N, C-alpha and C positions, 0 to 999 in steps of 0.2 A: 504494500500500500504506500503510495507516495502523495506528497502534498500537491495541491493545484499550483499551477504556474503563478508566480508573483508573491507567494507566501514564503517567509523565511523559515529556516529549520528550527524546530522546537528545542528549547533549552532543557536542562536536566530536571527542572521542576514544572515542566509544562506537558500537557497531555492533549491528545486529540479527542474531541467530543463528536460521537456519531449521532446524526439526526435520524437515521434509519438503520435497520438491522442489515447485516451483510451475511451472505452464505459463508460458512466456516466458523462462525462464532457460536457461542452456546445458545444464543437466542434464536438461531436460524430455524430449529425444529419447531419451536412455538409459533414463529411467524408463518411457517409453511402450513401448519395446521389451521392457523387463523385465516389464511388465504383460501383454504378449501371450504371454510364455513360460508354459507350463502343464504340469502333471504329472497324470496320471490313475492313480489307485490305488483298489483296493477292499479295503484292509487290514482295516477293521472288519468287513466282510462275511465275509472269510476267517476272522477270529478267532471270529466267531459260529458258523460252521460247525464249526470245531475244538472249540469249547466244547460245542456240541450233541451232537457225536459222542464226547465225553469222551476226546479225544486230547491234552489239555493236557500230560500228563506223558510222552507218547510221543516218542521220538527222531524228528526229522524225516528225510525221505528226500532223497538228493542229486539224484535225477531223478524225473520223474513215473511212469516205467515201466521195468522191467528189459527189456533188449533182447531176451532170449530167451523172453519170455512169449508164449504162444499163446492166442488168444481162445477157441479151441475145445478144451476138455479133456474127453475122454470119461469120464475117471475122477472128475470132480468132480460132487458131488451138486447137486440143485436148491437154490437159496437159499430159505429158509423164508418170507421176507417180501418178495415182489416190490414191494409198494407202498413200502416203505422204500428199496429200490434206486432206484425211479423218482423218489422225492422228492429223494434226495441228488444223483442225476445232473441233475435239473432245476435244483437250486441251482448246480451247477457250470456248467451251460449259461448261466445268467445271469452268472456270473463270467467267461465267455468274452469279454465286451465289452472287458476290459482285460488279461486274462491269456492272451495269445496263445501262451505257452509250454505251455499245457495244451489248446489247441484240438484238436489231432489226437487226443489220448487221450480227451477227453470225447466227441467225435463217434464215436470207435470204441466206447466203452462204451454210448453211447445206442442202439446197434443191438440191444441185448439187454434192452429194457425189459419185454417180455412174460414171458419165462421165463429170468431170470438164474440163473447157477450160482454156487456159492460162490467159485470162483476169480475170477470177474468182480467179485463184491462185494469181495473182498480187494484187487483192483486199484483200485477206487474209493476205498477207504480209503488205499491207498498214495498216490494222487494228493492226497488231503487232507493226508497227512503231508508231502508235498513242498511244498504250499502253505503249511503252517504255518511251514516254515523260510524261505520267501521271501515272507512276507506283506507286506513293505514294498516289494516290487517293483511297477513300473508303467511306463506309457508316458510319455516325455518329448517335448515339442514346444517347439522353440526359435523365437523370433521373428527370430533372426539368420541364418536359412538362406535359400537360394534356393528357387524353386518348380519345380525340375527334377523331372520324373517319372522314376522308375526301376522296372522290373518284373523279378521273378524267378519262374520257373516250374519245376516238377519233377513227377515222378510216382513212385509205388512200384508197379512192374509186378506184377499178378496175385498180390498178397499176401493177398487174402482167401481163406482155405482152403475156404470154402463155395461162393462164387460165382466165384472167380478173376477178379473185376473189380479194376481198378487204382484207386488213389487219386490224384486230382489235387490239387496244392497250389500256391498262388501267393501272393505278397505284393507290394504296390505301395507305394512310398514317395514322399513329396514332401519334398525337402530332407533326405533321410535318415531321416525319421520315418514310421512306418507309418500309412497311411490306409485300406488295404483288404487283406484276406487271406481265403483260403478253404482248407478241407480237406474234400474231398467225393469220395465214391466215384463212378467213372464209370458212365454208363448202360449201356454195352456192354462186351463182353470184347475187350480189345486183343490182337491176334495177336503183337505184339512190344513190346519196351520202347520202340522208336522211335515206334510208333503211339501208345502211352500218353502219351509226352511231347509228341507232336505235338498230341494232343487237349487236353492241359493248356495248351499254348501258345496254342491257339485260344481257349479260355475266358478266358485271361489278357488277350488282346487285346480281347475283348468288354468286360471290366471297364475296361481303359484307355480305350476309346472313351467309356464312360459317365462316367468321371472327367473327361475332357476337356470333355464337355458341361457338367458341373457347374461346373468352373472357369470356363468361358465365361460362365455365368450370374452368376458373381461378378466378372466383368470381367477375368479372368486369361486371357491368350492363351498357348497352348502352341505355340510356333513351332519348337522344336527336335525332332529325331527322338527318339522315346521308346526308350531302350535296353531290350531284352528279353534278360535273361541266362538262359542255358540251359547245362547241363553235358553235353549230348549233341550232338556235332558232326554226326551224321547228321540230326538234326532241323533244324539250321540249314541244311544242304544241301537238305532237303525244302522249306523255306520259300523259299530263294533261287533254287532251280532247279525250275521247274514241269515240266520234261521228265523229271525224276527220278521217274517214275510207277510203276515196276514194284512198288515196295513200298507205294504209296499209292493205287492205283486202286480198292481196295475200301473206302477210307475215305469216310464220308458227305460230300457236297458242302458241307455247312454248315461243315465244319472248314477247307476250303480258302480261305475268304475271307481268311485270314491272309496268303496270298500276295499278294492285291490290296493289302493295307495296307502290305506291304513294297515293292511296286512303285511305289506313289504317294508313298513317302517318309514314311509315318506312323510306322513302327517300324523298328528296326535290331537284328537278333539278334546277340548276342555270346556267345562261349564263355566259360565260367567253370569253375574247378576245383570238384569236388564238395565239398571241404572249405570252400569259400567260398559255396556255394549256400544263400542264406537261406531258400529255399522248402523245404529239407529239414526245417525245424522242423514243417512241416504235413503231412509224408508218412510219417515213420518215427520210431521211437524213436532217440534219440541219446545217446552217452555224455555225462557231466556237463561235461567240459572243452569239448567241441565245442558243446554246447547253449549254454553261457555265452558262448562266443566269438561265435556267430551272433546271439544275442539282443542283445549289446552293440552290434552294427553297425546295428541298427534302433532304437537309443535306448531299449531296454528294460533298466532297471536299478533299483537301490534308490533310492527317493525318500524325502523327508522325511516321517516319520509325523506326522499331524496329531492 
């Protein structure tokens, strides 16, 4: 290391002061890990939406949706401008990349793009009001965590009033940070809540398999059993006991491969209390206190605004 041109040589009682860390020094390892820590936020994009919708002076909402709202209101008139509805929902879908707290609601509202009603438009605006109050929130990824996979799966049985199909929801974390999640209506009608959650668990295992392959391409080997957290003890029994077939014999064979992955030691189902089920964020409306608690467990919180 040499002095810049124009500086005289330091004397015996003089020292160089570093303003930034250099490779080769003892601080280098800490700085490298700090560089790998990142935060994902779409704050400016949210504020642009709020400004375009002229909601700057409106009070923000504590949750994305009120829990007793019904998507089908026979007394609500048709919305006068469906293209405006589609445009705003499309912008919220793009926001879904980092705002997992509105994933369920945006996917629900995107089912009514052709003929939206006024009550559905009001809910879209309600989501924007919620985003206004949480514009600084985003995903946090730390460099100081392990690479342990954990999966959470859940379903909301037959809640669609029109089709009676269930909604599957799952989220998968690595080192506690979210790497994959989904909120999607199931293709078939489940005869029971057990069947709905069993199908959700099967789709979660498919995603786990894909993530394991991706990690393998990066040179990361997943040698431990992947814990699969479910809040339904009957579903865990259905996975671990193939003889328990009276309630499952009508389920499509493609869902039963989850039993093979349990048998070979790829996954291990665990029971978890409903209030600790992270996948609830992707299957149903939640009260503000519970939503905040679950989101904090997957490192979704307020980040530094840039």
